[in-house]
KOLGU-4560 file (N, C-alpha, C; in nm, 3 decimals, padded with zeros to 5 digits):
<recs>
<n_xx: 14.619 n_yy: -01.526 n_zz: -13.555 ca_xx: 14.723 ca_yy: -01.447 ca_zz: -13.698 c_xx: 14.628 c_yy: -01.500 c_zz: -13.798 mol: A seq: 1 type: GLN>
<n_xx: 14.615 n_yy: -01.376 n_zz: -13.858 ca_xx: 14.509 ca_yy: -01.414 ca_zz: -13.988 c_xx: 14.635 c_yy: -01.446 c_zz: -14.112 mol: A seq: 2 type: VAL>
<n_xx: 14.595 n_yy: -01.571 n_zz: -14.152 ca_xx: 14.689 ca_yy: -01.582 ca_zz: -14.282 c_xx: 14.634 c_yy: -01.611 c_zz: -14.400 mol: A seq: 3 type: GLN>
<n_xx: 14.646 n_yy: -01.589 n_zz: -14.543 ca_xx: 14.646 ca_yy: -01.637 ca_zz: -14.614 c_xx: 14.730 c_yy: -01.682 c_zz: -14.774 mol: A seq: 4 type: LEU>
<n_xx: 14.766 n_yy: -01.800 n_zz: -14.754 ca_xx: 14.839 ca_yy: -01.827 ca_zz: -14.842 c_xx: 14.829 c_yy: -01.882 c_zz: -15.018 mol: A seq: 5 type: VAL>
<n_xx: 14.871 n_yy: -01.804 n_zz: -15.071 ca_xx: 14.805 ca_yy: -01.808 ca_zz: -15.218 c_xx: 14.899 c_yy: -01.905 c_zz: -15.277 mol: A seq: 6 type: GLU>
<n_xx: 14.891 n_yy: -02.008 n_zz: -15.351 ca_xx: 14.931 ca_yy: -02.093 ca_zz: -15.434 c_xx: 14.933 c_yy: -02.126 c_zz: -15.574 mol: A seq: 7 type: SER>
<n_xx: 14.974 n_yy: -02.138 n_zz: -15.697 ca_xx: 14.927 ca_yy: -02.219 ca_zz: -15.806 c_xx: 14.959 c_yy: -02.100 c_zz: -15.934 mol: A seq: 8 type: GLY>
<n_xx: 15.035 n_yy: -02.011 n_zz: -15.893 ca_xx: 15.090 ca_yy: -01.932 ca_zz: -16.004 c_xx: 15.244 c_yy: -01.971 c_zz: -16.095 mol: A seq: 9 type: GLY>
<n_xx: 15.224 n_yy: -01.882 n_zz: -16.192 ca_xx: 15.328 ca_yy: -01.957 ca_zz: -16.309 c_xx: 15.300 c_yy: -01.899 c_zz: -16.401 mol: A seq: 10 type: GLY>
<n_xx: 15.425 n_yy: -01.982 n_zz: -16.494 ca_xx: 15.374 ca_yy: -01.908 ca_zz: -16.634 c_xx: 15.374 c_yy: -01.992 c_zz: -16.727 mol: A seq: 11 type: SER>
<n_xx: 15.282 n_yy: -01.924 n_zz: -16.833 ca_xx: 15.193 ca_yy: -01.999 ca_zz: -16.947 c_xx: 15.178 c_yy: -01.919 c_zz: -17.046 mol: A seq: 12 type: VAL>
<n_xx: 15.195 n_yy: -01.992 n_zz: -17.164 ca_xx: 15.173 ca_yy: -01.925 ca_zz: -17.304 c_xx: 14.981 c_yy: -01.909 c_zz: -17.272 mol: A seq: 13 type: GLN>
<n_xx: 14.980 n_yy: -01.770 n_zz: -17.386 ca_xx: 14.818 ca_yy: -01.791 ca_zz: -17.426 c_xx: 14.787 c_yy: -01.895 c_zz: -17.440 mol: A seq: 14 type: ALA>
<n_xx: 14.637 n_yy: -01.900 n_zz: -17.401 ca_xx: 14.556 ca_yy: -01.968 ca_zz: -17.437 c_xx: 14.554 c_yy: -02.051 c_zz: -17.314 mol: A seq: 15 type: GLY>
<n_xx: 14.634 n_yy: -02.056 n_zz: -17.219 ca_xx: 14.661 ca_yy: -02.200 ca_zz: -17.146 c_xx: 14.584 c_yy: -02.153 c_zz: -16.986 mol: A seq: 16 type: GLY>
<n_xx: 14.587 n_yy: -02.237 n_zz: -16.917 ca_xx: 14.488 ca_yy: -02.199 ca_zz: -16.791 c_xx: 14.612 c_yy: -02.257 c_zz: -16.704 mol: A seq: 17 type: SER>
<n_xx: 14.537 n_yy: -02.175 n_zz: -16.527 ca_xx: 14.635 ca_yy: -02.204 ca_zz: -16.437 c_xx: 14.493 c_yy: -02.237 c_zz: -16.336 mol: A seq: 18 type: LEU>
<n_xx: 14.529 n_yy: -02.293 n_zz: -16.220 ca_xx: 14.426 ca_yy: -02.249 ca_zz: -16.128 c_xx: 14.519 c_yy: -02.205 c_zz: -15.986 mol: A seq: 19 type: ARG>
<n_xx: 14.484 n_yy: -02.138 n_zz: -15.924 ca_xx: 14.519 ca_yy: -02.033 ca_zz: -15.821 c_xx: 14.455 c_yy: -02.130 c_zz: -15.633 mol: A seq: 20 type: LEU>
<n_xx: 14.532 n_yy: -02.123 n_zz: -15.580 ca_xx: 14.446 ca_yy: -02.167 ca_zz: -15.463 c_xx: 14.508 c_yy: -02.120 c_zz: -15.362 mol: A seq: 21 type: ALA>
<n_xx: 14.424 n_yy: -02.039 n_zz: -15.229 ca_xx: 14.424 ca_yy: -02.012 ca_zz: -15.135 c_xx: 14.371 c_yy: -02.062 c_zz: -14.987 mol: A seq: 22 type: CYS>
<n_xx: 14.490 n_yy: -02.084 n_zz: -14.915 ca_xx: 14.433 ca_yy: -02.171 ca_zz: -14.783 c_xx: 14.450 c_yy: -02.038 c_zz: -14.673 mol: A seq: 23 type: ARG>
<n_xx: 14.318 n_yy: -02.046 n_zz: -14.613 ca_xx: 14.309 ca_yy: -01.953 ca_zz: -14.512 c_xx: 14.336 c_yy: -01.974 c_zz: -14.349 mol: A seq: 24 type: ALA>
<n_xx: 14.359 n_yy: -01.926 n_zz: -14.278 ca_xx: 14.420 ca_yy: -01.958 ca_zz: -14.125 c_xx: 14.243 c_yy: -01.963 c_zz: -14.102 mol: A seq: 25 type: SER>
<n_xx: 14.157 n_yy: -01.905 n_zz: -14.089 ca_xx: 14.002 ca_yy: -01.896 ca_zz: -13.990 c_xx: 13.919 c_yy: -01.885 c_zz: -14.173 mol: A seq: 26 type: ASP>
<n_xx: 13.798 n_yy: -01.886 n_zz: -14.106 ca_xx: 13.671 ca_yy: -01.869 ca_zz: -14.239 c_xx: 13.632 c_yy: -01.729 c_zz: -14.207 mol: A seq: 27 type: SER>
<n_xx: 13.590 n_yy: -01.690 n_zz: -14.369 ca_xx: 13.544 ca_yy: -01.556 ca_zz: -14.355 c_xx: 13.422 c_yy: -01.539 c_zz: -14.445 mol: A seq: 28 type: TYR>
<n_xx: 13.361 n_yy: -01.416 n_zz: -14.432 ca_xx: 13.239 ca_yy: -01.413 ca_zz: -14.463 c_xx: 13.275 c_yy: -01.413 c_zz: -14.637 mol: A seq: 29 type: LYS>
<n_xx: 13.389 n_yy: -01.307 n_zz: -14.669 ca_xx: 13.369 ca_yy: -01.279 ca_zz: -14.807 c_xx: 13.546 c_yy: -01.310 c_zz: -14.832 mol: A seq: 30 type: CYS>
<n_xx: 13.524 n_yy: -01.374 n_zz: -14.948 ca_xx: 13.693 ca_yy: -01.431 ca_zz: -15.018 c_xx: 13.670 c_yy: -01.368 c_zz: -15.158 mol: A seq: 31 type: MET>
<n_xx: 13.818 n_yy: -01.314 n_zz: -15.183 ca_xx: 13.825 ca_yy: -01.271 ca_zz: -15.329 c_xx: 13.950 c_yy: -01.266 c_zz: -15.378 mol: A seq: 32 type: ALA>
<n_xx: 13.949 n_yy: -01.285 n_zz: -15.546 ca_xx: 14.057 ca_yy: -01.232 ca_zz: -15.554 c_xx: 14.093 c_yy: -01.131 c_zz: -15.629 mol: A seq: 33 type: TRP>
<n_xx: 14.206 n_yy: -01.066 n_zz: -15.621 ca_xx: 14.279 ca_yy: -00.929 ca_zz: -15.664 c_xx: 14.354 c_yy: -00.931 c_zz: -15.785 mol: A seq: 34 type: PHE>
<n_xx: 14.386 n_yy: -00.870 n_zz: -15.848 ca_xx: 14.509 ca_yy: -00.840 ca_zz: -15.921 c_xx: 14.589 c_yy: -00.716 c_zz: -15.930 mol: A seq: 35 type: ARG>
<n_xx: 14.714 n_yy: -00.739 n_zz: -15.974 ca_xx: 14.798 ca_yy: -00.567 ca_zz: -16.003 c_xx: 14.902 c_yy: -00.623 c_zz: -16.060 mol: A seq: 36 type: GLN>
<n_xx: 14.899 n_yy: -00.571 n_zz: -16.177 ca_xx: 15.027 ca_yy: -00.547 ca_zz: -16.265 c_xx: 15.101 c_yy: -00.454 c_zz: -16.254 mol: A seq: 37 type: ALA>
<n_xx: 15.184 n_yy: -00.475 n_zz: -16.327 ca_xx: 15.337 ca_yy: -00.361 ca_zz: -16.317 c_xx: 15.265 c_yy: -00.200 c_zz: -16.333 mol: A seq: 38 type: THR>
<n_xx: 15.315 n_yy: -00.138 n_zz: -16.243 ca_xx: 15.247 ca_yy: 00.017 ca_zz: -16.326 c_xx: 15.077 c_yy: 00.031 c_zz: -16.312 mol: A seq: 39 type: GLY>
<n_xx: 15.002 n_yy: -00.037 n_zz: -16.255 ca_xx: 14.870 ca_yy: -00.028 ca_zz: -16.268 c_xx: 14.794 c_yy: -00.033 c_zz: -16.103 mol: A seq: 40 type: LYS>
<n_xx: 14.703 n_yy: -00.050 n_zz: -16.108 ca_xx: 14.628 ca_yy: -00.006 ca_zz: -15.981 c_xx: 14.578 c_yy: -00.149 c_zz: -15.936 mol: A seq: 41 type: GLU>
<n_xx: 14.536 n_yy: -00.160 n_zz: -15.795 ca_xx: 14.526 ca_yy: -00.352 ca_zz: -15.786 c_xx: 14.362 c_yy: -00.328 c_zz: -15.855 mol: A seq: 42 type: ARG>
<n_xx: 14.291 n_yy: -00.456 n_zz: -15.878 ca_xx: 14.190 ca_yy: -00.433 ca_zz: -15.974 c_xx: 14.131 c_yy: -00.564 c_zz: -15.892 mol: A seq: 43 type: GLU>
<n_xx: 14.025 n_yy: -00.595 n_zz: -15.878 ca_xx: 13.926 ca_yy: -00.684 ca_zz: -15.825 c_xx: 13.882 c_yy: -00.781 c_zz: -15.961 mol: A seq: 44 type: VAL>
<n_xx: 13.887 n_yy: -00.885 n_zz: -15.909 ca_xx: 13.887 ca_yy: -01.014 ca_zz: -16.042 c_xx: 13.737 c_yy: -01.087 c_zz: -16.003 mol: A seq: 45 type: VAL>
<n_xx: 13.773 n_yy: -01.140 n_zz: -15.881 ca_xx: 13.611 ca_yy: -01.251 ca_zz: -15.880 c_xx: 13.590 c_yy: -01.218 c_zz: -15.718 mol: A seq: 46 type: ALA>
<n_xx: 13.495 n_yy: -01.201 n_zz: -15.677 ca_xx: 13.465 ca_yy: -01.277 ca_zz: -15.547 c_xx: 13.338 c_yy: -01.368 c_zz: -15.523 mol: A seq: 47 type: ALA>
<n_xx: 13.333 n_yy: -01.427 n_zz: -15.398 ca_xx: 13.234 ca_yy: -01.520 ca_zz: -15.358 c_xx: 13.187 c_yy: -01.477 c_zz: -15.197 mol: A seq: 48 type: MET>
<n_xx: 13.050 n_yy: -01.483 n_zz: -15.196 ca_xx: 12.963 ca_yy: -01.508 ca_zz: -15.105 c_xx: 12.993 c_yy: -01.602 c_zz: -15.033 mol: A seq: 49 type: THR>
<n_xx: 12.962 n_yy: -01.603 n_zz: -14.885 ca_xx: 12.922 ca_yy: -01.775 ca_zz: -14.830 c_xx: 12.811 c_yy: -01.823 c_zz: -14.890 mol: A seq: 50 type: PRO>
<n_xx: 12.746 n_yy: -01.809 n_zz: -14.943 ca_xx: 12.590 ca_yy: -01.861 ca_zz: -14.999 c_xx: 12.642 c_yy: -01.868 c_zz: -15.199 mol: A seq: 51 type: THR>
<n_xx: 12.765 n_yy: -01.831 n_zz: -15.210 ca_xx: 12.764 ca_yy: -01.885 ca_zz: -15.337 c_xx: 12.742 c_yy: -01.765 c_zz: -15.437 mol: A seq: 52 type: GLY>
<n_xx: 12.719 n_yy: -01.659 n_zz: -15.389 ca_xx: 12.690 ca_yy: -01.563 ca_zz: -15.486 c_xx: 12.825 c_yy: -01.539 c_zz: -15.556 mol: A seq: 53 type: THR>
<n_xx: 12.863 n_yy: -01.483 n_zz: -15.665 ca_xx: 12.985 ca_yy: -01.471 ca_zz: -15.740 c_xx: 12.968 c_yy: -01.338 c_zz: -15.786 mol: A seq: 54 type: THR>
<n_xx: 13.121 n_yy: -01.247 n_zz: -15.808 ca_xx: 13.106 ca_yy: -01.155 ca_zz: -15.865 c_xx: 13.168 c_yy: -01.181 c_zz: -15.953 mol: A seq: 55 type: TYR>
<n_xx: 13.222 n_yy: -01.143 n_zz: -16.084 ca_xx: 13.367 ca_yy: -01.119 ca_zz: -16.195 c_xx: 13.355 c_yy: -00.998 c_zz: -16.225 mol: A seq: 56 type: TYR>
<n_xx: 13.514 n_yy: -00.968 n_zz: -16.246 ca_xx: 13.507 ca_yy: -00.812 ca_zz: -16.332 c_xx: 13.492 c_yy: -00.863 c_zz: -16.484 mol: A seq: 57 type: SER>
<n_xx: 13.473 n_yy: -00.776 n_zz: -16.600 ca_xx: 13.442 ca_yy: -00.783 ca_zz: -16.713 c_xx: 13.574 c_yy: -00.846 c_zz: -16.751 mol: A seq: 58 type: ALA>
<n_xx: 13.651 n_yy: -00.844 n_zz: -16.737 ca_xx: 13.744 ca_yy: -00.946 ca_zz: -16.842 c_xx: 13.739 c_yy: -01.071 c_zz: -16.754 mol: A seq: 59 type: SER>
<n_xx: 13.733 n_yy: -01.107 n_zz: -16.640 ca_xx: 13.722 ca_yy: -01.231 ca_zz: -16.625 c_xx: 13.604 c_yy: -01.303 c_zz: -16.624 mol: A seq: 60 type: ALA>
<n_xx: 13.476 n_yy: -01.244 n_zz: -16.638 ca_xx: 13.377 ca_yy: -01.309 ca_zz: -16.690 c_xx: 13.381 c_yy: -01.417 c_zz: -16.789 mol: A seq: 61 type: ARG>
<n_xx: 13.351 n_yy: -01.507 n_zz: -16.802 ca_xx: 13.351 ca_yy: -01.636 ca_zz: -16.909 c_xx: 13.470 c_yy: -01.709 c_zz: -16.901 mol: A seq: 62 type: GLY>
<n_xx: 13.573 n_yy: -01.636 n_zz: -16.848 ca_xx: 13.745 ca_yy: -01.750 ca_zz: -16.851 c_xx: 13.758 c_yy: -01.818 c_zz: -16.731 mol: A seq: 63 type: ARG>
<n_xx: 13.718 n_yy: -01.723 n_zz: -16.626 ca_xx: 13.748 ca_yy: -01.733 ca_zz: -16.469 c_xx: 13.648 c_yy: -01.767 c_zz: -16.386 mol: A seq: 64 type: PHE>
<n_xx: 13.677 n_yy: -01.905 n_zz: -16.320 ca_xx: 13.546 ca_yy: -01.934 ca_zz: -16.180 c_xx: 13.669 c_yy: -01.928 c_zz: -16.049 mol: A seq: 65 type: THR>
<n_xx: 13.530 n_yy: -01.857 n_zz: -15.955 ca_xx: 13.597 ca_yy: -01.886 ca_zz: -15.831 c_xx: 13.512 c_yy: -01.994 c_zz: -15.759 mol: A seq: 66 type: ILE>
<n_xx: 13.556 n_yy: -02.017 n_zz: -15.699 ca_xx: 13.520 ca_yy: -02.132 ca_zz: -15.584 c_xx: 13.560 c_yy: -02.151 c_zz: -15.447 mol: A seq: 67 type: SER>
<n_xx: 13.462 n_yy: -02.193 n_zz: -15.391 ca_xx: 13.565 ca_yy: -02.269 ca_zz: -15.228 c_xx: 13.504 c_yy: -02.349 c_zz: -15.165 mol: A seq: 68 type: ARG>
<n_xx: 13.613 n_yy: -02.415 n_zz: -15.079 ca_xx: 13.569 ca_yy: -02.515 ca_zz: -14.989 c_xx: 13.568 c_yy: -02.481 c_zz: -14.861 mol: A seq: 69 type: ASP>
<n_xx: 13.406 n_yy: -02.465 n_zz: -14.819 ca_xx: 13.423 ca_yy: -02.380 ca_zz: -14.685 c_xx: 13.523 c_yy: -02.478 c_zz: -14.554 mol: A seq: 70 type: HIS>
<n_xx: 13.472 n_yy: -02.585 n_zz: -14.572 ca_xx: 13.525 ca_yy: -02.691 ca_zz: -14.452 c_xx: 13.684 c_yy: -02.680 c_zz: -14.486 mol: A seq: 71 type: ALA>
<n_xx: 13.718 n_yy: -02.683 n_zz: -14.627 ca_xx: 13.911 ca_yy: -02.698 ca_zz: -14.603 c_xx: 13.927 c_yy: -02.522 c_zz: -14.587 mol: A seq: 72 type: ALA>
<n_xx: 13.886 n_yy: -02.445 n_zz: -14.547 ca_xx: 13.890 ca_yy: -02.289 ca_zz: -14.544 c_xx: 13.982 c_yy: -02.297 c_zz: -14.671 mol: A seq: 73 type: LYS>
<n_xx: 13.920 n_yy: -02.298 n_zz: -14.815 ca_xx: 14.005 ca_yy: -02.270 ca_zz: -14.959 c_xx: 13.953 c_yy: -02.196 c_zz: -15.008 mol: A seq: 74 type: MET>
<n_xx: 13.974 n_yy: -02.123 n_zz: -15.127 ca_xx: 13.972 ca_yy: -02.071 ca_zz: -15.209 c_xx: 13.988 c_yy: -02.070 c_zz: -15.296 mol: A seq: 75 type: THR>
<n_xx: 13.948 n_yy: -02.121 n_zz: -15.430 ca_xx: 14.037 ca_yy: -02.161 ca_zz: -15.604 c_xx: 13.948 c_yy: -02.034 c_zz: -15.661 mol: A seq: 76 type: TYR>
<n_xx: 14.041 n_yy: -01.998 n_zz: -15.786 ca_xx: 14.032 ca_yy: -01.920 ca_zz: -15.896 c_xx: 14.118 c_yy: -01.992 c_zz: -16.014 mol: A seq: 77 type: LEU>
<n_xx: 13.988 n_yy: -02.048 n_zz: -16.107 ca_xx: 14.004 ca_yy: -02.124 ca_zz: -16.209 c_xx: 14.046 c_yy: -02.033 c_zz: -16.311 mol: A seq: 78 type: GLN>
<n_xx: 14.139 n_yy: -02.034 n_zz: -16.357 ca_xx: 14.195 ca_yy: -01.920 ca_zz: -16.483 c_xx: 14.230 c_yy: -02.048 c_zz: -16.611 mol: A seq: 79 type: MET>
<n_xx: 14.112 n_yy: -01.966 n_zz: -16.698 ca_xx: 14.113 ca_yy: -02.027 ca_zz: -16.880 c_xx: 14.130 c_yy: -01.961 c_zz: -16.969 mol: A seq: 80 type: SER>
<n_xx: 14.195 n_yy: -01.972 n_zz: -17.072 ca_xx: 14.220 ca_yy: -01.881 ca_zz: -17.225 c_xx: 14.313 c_yy: -01.758 c_zz: -17.194 mol: A seq: 81 type: ASN>
<n_xx: 14.420 n_yy: -01.803 n_zz: -17.070 ca_xx: 14.494 ca_yy: -01.674 ca_zz: -17.035 c_xx: 14.531 c_yy: -01.585 c_zz: -17.178 mol: A seq: 82 type: LEU>
<n_xx: 14.562 n_yy: -01.485 n_zz: -17.141 ca_xx: 14.628 ca_yy: -01.375 ca_zz: -17.194 c_xx: 14.686 c_yy: -01.277 c_zz: -17.137 mol: A seq: 83 type: GLN>
<n_xx: 14.791 n_yy: -01.237 n_zz: -17.228 ca_xx: 14.903 ca_yy: -01.181 ca_zz: -17.146 c_xx: 14.890 c_yy: -01.023 c_zz: -17.095 mol: A seq: 84 type: PRO>
<n_xx: 14.754 n_yy: -00.992 n_zz: -17.110 ca_xx: 14.710 ca_yy: -00.895 ca_zz: -17.060 c_xx: 14.668 c_yy: -00.971 c_zz: -16.876 mol: A seq: 85 type: GLU>
<n_xx: 14.675 n_yy: -01.084 n_zz: -16.928 ca_xx: 14.619 ca_yy: -01.142 ca_zz: -16.736 c_xx: 14.748 c_yy: -01.138 c_zz: -16.651 mol: A seq: 86 type: ASP>
<n_xx: 14.869 n_yy: -01.089 n_zz: -16.713 ca_xx: 14.962 ca_yy: -01.097 ca_zz: -16.638 c_xx: 14.949 c_yy: -01.019 c_zz: -16.540 mol: A seq: 87 type: THR>
<n_xx: 15.008 n_yy: -01.076 n_zz: -16.412 ca_xx: 14.995 ca_yy: -00.989 ca_zz: -16.256 c_xx: 15.014 c_yy: -01.027 c_zz: -16.178 mol: A seq: 88 type: ALA>
<n_xx: 15.054 n_yy: -00.994 n_zz: -16.060 ca_xx: 15.061 ca_yy: -01.057 ca_zz: -15.913 c_xx: 14.910 c_yy: -01.078 c_zz: -15.869 mol: A seq: 89 type: MET>
<n_xx: 14.816 n_yy: -01.193 n_zz: -15.831 ca_xx: 14.709 ca_yy: -01.228 ca_zz: -15.780 c_xx: 14.725 c_yy: -01.212 c_zz: -15.623 mol: A seq: 90 type: TYR>
<n_xx: 14.621 n_yy: -01.195 n_zz: -15.581 ca_xx: 14.626 ca_yy: -01.159 ca_zz: -15.422 c_xx: 14.520 c_yy: -01.243 c_zz: -15.421 mol: A seq: 91 type: TYR>
<n_xx: 14.501 n_yy: -01.314 n_zz: -15.310 ca_xx: 14.359 ca_yy: -01.351 ca_zz: -15.188 c_xx: 14.355 c_yy: -01.242 c_zz: -15.115 mol: A seq: 92 type: CYS>
<n_xx: 14.189 n_yy: -01.237 n_zz: -15.072 ca_xx: 14.182 ca_yy: -01.136 ca_zz: -14.977 c_xx: 14.038 c_yy: -01.180 c_zz: -14.911 mol: A seq: 93 type: ALA>
<n_xx: 14.042 n_yy: -01.158 n_zz: -14.780 ca_xx: 13.914 ca_yy: -01.183 ca_zz: -14.689 c_xx: 13.865 c_yy: -01.094 c_zz: -14.647 mol: A seq: 94 type: ALA>
<n_xx: 13.741 n_yy: -01.050 n_zz: -14.597 ca_xx: 13.706 ca_yy: -00.992 ca_zz: -14.526 c_xx: 13.594 c_yy: -01.015 c_zz: -14.501 mol: A seq: 95 type: GLY>
<n_xx: 13.488 n_yy: -00.923 n_zz: -14.373 ca_xx: 13.398 ca_yy: -00.979 ca_zz: -14.284 c_xx: 13.275 c_yy: -00.855 c_zz: -14.323 mol: A seq: 96 type: THR>
<n_xx: 13.311 n_yy: -00.809 n_zz: -14.398 ca_xx: 13.192 ca_yy: -00.633 ca_zz: -14.448 c_xx: 13.062 c_yy: -00.686 c_zz: -14.482 mol: A seq: 97 type: GLN>
<n_xx: 13.003 n_yy: -00.626 n_zz: -14.489 ca_xx: 12.838 ca_yy: -00.621 ca_zz: -14.471 c_xx: 12.819 c_yy: -00.689 c_zz: -14.619 mol: A seq: 98 type: PHE>
<n_xx: 12.867 n_yy: -00.593 n_zz: -14.700 ca_xx: 12.887 ca_yy: -00.692 ca_zz: -14.874 c_xx: 12.980 c_yy: -00.673 c_zz: -14.913 mol: A seq: 99 type: SER>
<n_xx: 12.998 n_yy: -00.805 n_zz: -14.967 ca_xx: 13.119 ca_yy: -00.876 ca_zz: -15.004 c_xx: 13.181 c_yy: -00.723 c_zz: -15.143 mol: A seq: 100 type: CYS>
<n_xx: 13.105 n_yy: -00.708 n_zz: -15.173 ca_xx: 13.110 ca_yy: -00.630 ca_zz: -15.312 c_xx: 13.185 c_yy: -00.472 c_zz: -15.255 mol: A seq: 101 type: GLY>
<n_xx: 13.204 n_yy: -00.427 n_zz: -15.186 ca_xx: 13.278 ca_yy: -00.356 ca_zz: -15.106 c_xx: 13.426 c_yy: -00.386 c_zz: -15.103 mol: A seq: 102 type: SER>
<n_xx: 13.467 n_yy: -00.341 n_zz: -15.225 ca_xx: 13.616 ca_yy: -00.382 ca_zz: -15.227 c_xx: 13.683 c_yy: -00.335 c_zz: -15.167 mol: A seq: 103 type: TRP>
<n_xx: 13.683 n_yy: -00.244 n_zz: -15.097 ca_xx: 13.789 ca_yy: -00.141 ca_zz: -15.018 c_xx: 13.756 c_yy: -00.206 c_zz: -14.886 mol: A seq: 104 type: ASN>
<n_xx: 13.706 n_yy: -00.299 n_zz: -14.827 ca_xx: 13.648 ca_yy: -00.307 ca_zz: -14.671 c_xx: 13.721 c_yy: -00.470 c_zz: -14.675 mol: A seq: 105 type: GLN>
<n_xx: 13.791 n_yy: -00.511 n_zz: -14.784 ca_xx: 13.868 ca_yy: -00.622 ca_zz: -14.785 c_xx: 13.991 c_yy: -00.625 c_zz: -14.685 mol: A seq: 106 type: TYR>
<n_xx: 14.002 n_yy: -00.707 n_zz: -14.520 ca_xx: 14.082 ca_yy: -00.643 ca_zz: -14.453 c_xx: 14.234 c_yy: -00.749 c_zz: -14.441 mol: A seq: 107 type: ARG>
<n_xx: 14.199 n_yy: -00.883 n_zz: -14.508 ca_xx: 14.287 ca_yy: -00.970 ca_zz: -14.484 c_xx: 14.368 c_yy: -00.989 c_zz: -14.613 mol: A seq: 108 type: TYR>
<n_xx: 14.449 n_yy: -00.986 n_zz: -14.617 ca_xx: 14.560 ca_yy: -01.021 ca_zz: -14.761 c_xx: 14.675 c_yy: -01.089 c_zz: -14.800 mol: A seq: 109 type: TRP>
<n_xx: 14.684 n_yy: -01.180 n_zz: -14.888 ca_xx: 14.811 ca_yy: -01.272 ca_zz: -14.887 c_xx: 14.864 c_yy: -01.194 c_zz: -14.926 mol: A seq: 110 type: GLY>
<n_xx: 15.009 n_yy: -01.281 n_zz: -14.944 ca_xx: 15.163 ca_yy: -01.206 ca_zz: -15.048 c_xx: 15.166 c_yy: -01.199 c_zz: -15.136 mol: A seq: 111 type: GLN>
<n_xx: 15.062 n_yy: -01.302 n_zz: -15.235 ca_xx: 15.016 ca_yy: -01.279 ca_zz: -15.315 c_xx: 15.126 c_yy: -01.413 c_zz: -15.439 mol: A seq: 112 type: GLY>
<n_xx: 15.085 n_yy: -01.433 n_zz: -15.546 ca_xx: 15.114 ca_yy: -01.543 ca_zz: -15.641 c_xx: 15.161 c_yy: -01.499 c_zz: -15.783 mol: A seq: 113 type: THR>
<n_xx: 15.237 n_yy: -01.460 n_zz: -15.859 ca_xx: 15.260 ca_yy: -01.451 ca_zz: -15.982 c_xx: 15.230 c_yy: -01.508 c_zz: -16.089 mol: A seq: 114 type: GLN>
<n_xx: 15.136 n_yy: -01.459 n_zz: -16.160 ca_xx: 15.093 ca_yy: -01.526 ca_zz: -16.261 c_xx: 15.169 c_yy: -01.424 c_zz: -16.404 mol: A seq: 115 type: VAL>
<n_xx: 15.235 n_yy: -01.504 n_zz: -16.491 ca_xx: 15.311 ca_yy: -01.416 ca_zz: -16.626 c_xx: 15.254 c_yy: -01.523 c_zz: -16.741 mol: A seq: 116 type: THR>
<n_xx: 15.194 n_yy: -01.436 n_zz: -16.843 ca_xx: 15.126 ca_yy: -01.496 ca_zz: -16.931 c_xx: 15.215 c_yy: -01.459 c_zz: -17.097 mol: A seq: 117 type: ILE>
<n_xx: 15.275 n_yy: -01.534 n_zz: -17.180 ca_xx: 15.320 ca_yy: -01.545 ca_zz: -17.284 c_xx: 15.287 c_yy: -01.556 c_zz: -17.411 mol: A seq: 118 type: SER>
<n_xx: 15.288 n_yy: -01.442 n_zz: -17.504 ca_xx: 15.210 ca_yy: -01.452 ca_zz: -17.634 c_xx: 15.279 c_yy: -01.522 c_zz: -17.719 mol: A seq: 119 type: SER>
</recs>
């Protein structure tokens, strides 16, 4: 059974930092972080291929860093200079699709970890 377990969410003030972690039960080609704010659609935040190629959304670029520890089956999202608009449930996702940029083909999802940023 595939399992993705996120951790590291919490509440911080604007300008603060958080590091999210995702532990996978198996190794996957594509790993990504998505988020969904209340009343909004889920959106991709960052993704990483097995060779280290990364993708960031416009809002994440320059503030967030995705990384992977393949041996430990861990994926991280280091978030800095957090702003109230970053408040959302953050989900770890895994997939085996040809292109890691095919956002609708991520097959496996964690339960999410809440990130709340106060101004």
